[in-house]
C-alpha positions in Angstrom: 0.0 0.0 0.0 1.5 3.4 -0.9 1.8 6.4 1.4 -0.9 8.4 -0.5 -3.5 5.8 -0.1 -2.7 5.3 3.7 -2.9 9.1 4.3 -6.2 9.2 2.4 -7.7 6.3 4.3 -6.6 8.0 7.7 -8.4 11.1 6.6 -11.6 9.3 5.6 -11.6 7.4 8.8 -11.0 10.5 10.9 -13.8 12.3 9.2 -16.3 9.4 9.5 -15.6 9.0 13.2 -15.9 12.8 13.9 -19.2 13.0 12.0 -20.6 10.0 13.9 -19.9 11.9 17.1 -21.7 14.9 15.5 -18.6 17.1 15.9 -17.4 19.9 13.7 -13.7 20.2 12.8 -13.5 23.0 15.2 -14.9 20.9 18.1 -12.3 18.1 17.3 -9.6 20.7 17.0 -10.4 22.0 20.5 -10.7 18.6 22.0 -7.4 17.3 20.4 -5.5 20.5 21.0 -4.9 21.5 17.4 -6.2 24.0 14.9 -9.3 23.1 13.1 -7.6 23.8 9.8 -5.1 21.1 10.6 -8.0 18.7 11.1 -9.4 19.7 7.8 -6.1 19.0 6.0 -5.8 15.7 7.6 -9.3 14.8 6.7 -8.6 15.7 3.0 -5.3 13.8 3.0 -3.2 16.9 2.5 -1.1 16.4 5.5 0.5 13.3 6.8 -0.3 12.6 10.5 2.5 11.8 12.9 2.2 9.3 15.7 1.6 12.1 18.3 -1.2 13.6 16.2 -2.8 10.3 15.7 -2.7 9.6 19.5 -4.1 13.1 20.3 -7.1 12.5 17.8 -7.8 9.0 19.0 -7.9 10.2 22.6 -10.2 13.2 21.7 -12.5 10.9 19.6 -12.3 8.1 22.3 -11.4 5.6 19.7 -8.4 3.3 19.0 -5.6 4.4 16.7 -6.4 1.4 14.8 -9.8 2.8 13.9 -8.0 5.8 12.4 -5.3 4.0 10.5 -7.2 0.9 9.1 -7.3 1.1 5.4 
């Protein structure tokens, strides 16, 4: 699996989980301690998430990191 596909899958999973919680990108940004614009870039696959970012998002969304990185 290539990097671009992995990053895109992460973004799609992130958006799906966020929407299931009924959260905006702003709400997730506040909960995860990051800018909403960064959340948007991650969801669109424009930015590659690091491990710290993935952990912060998983904690905020109360999900497992594997839920975010499964392709």
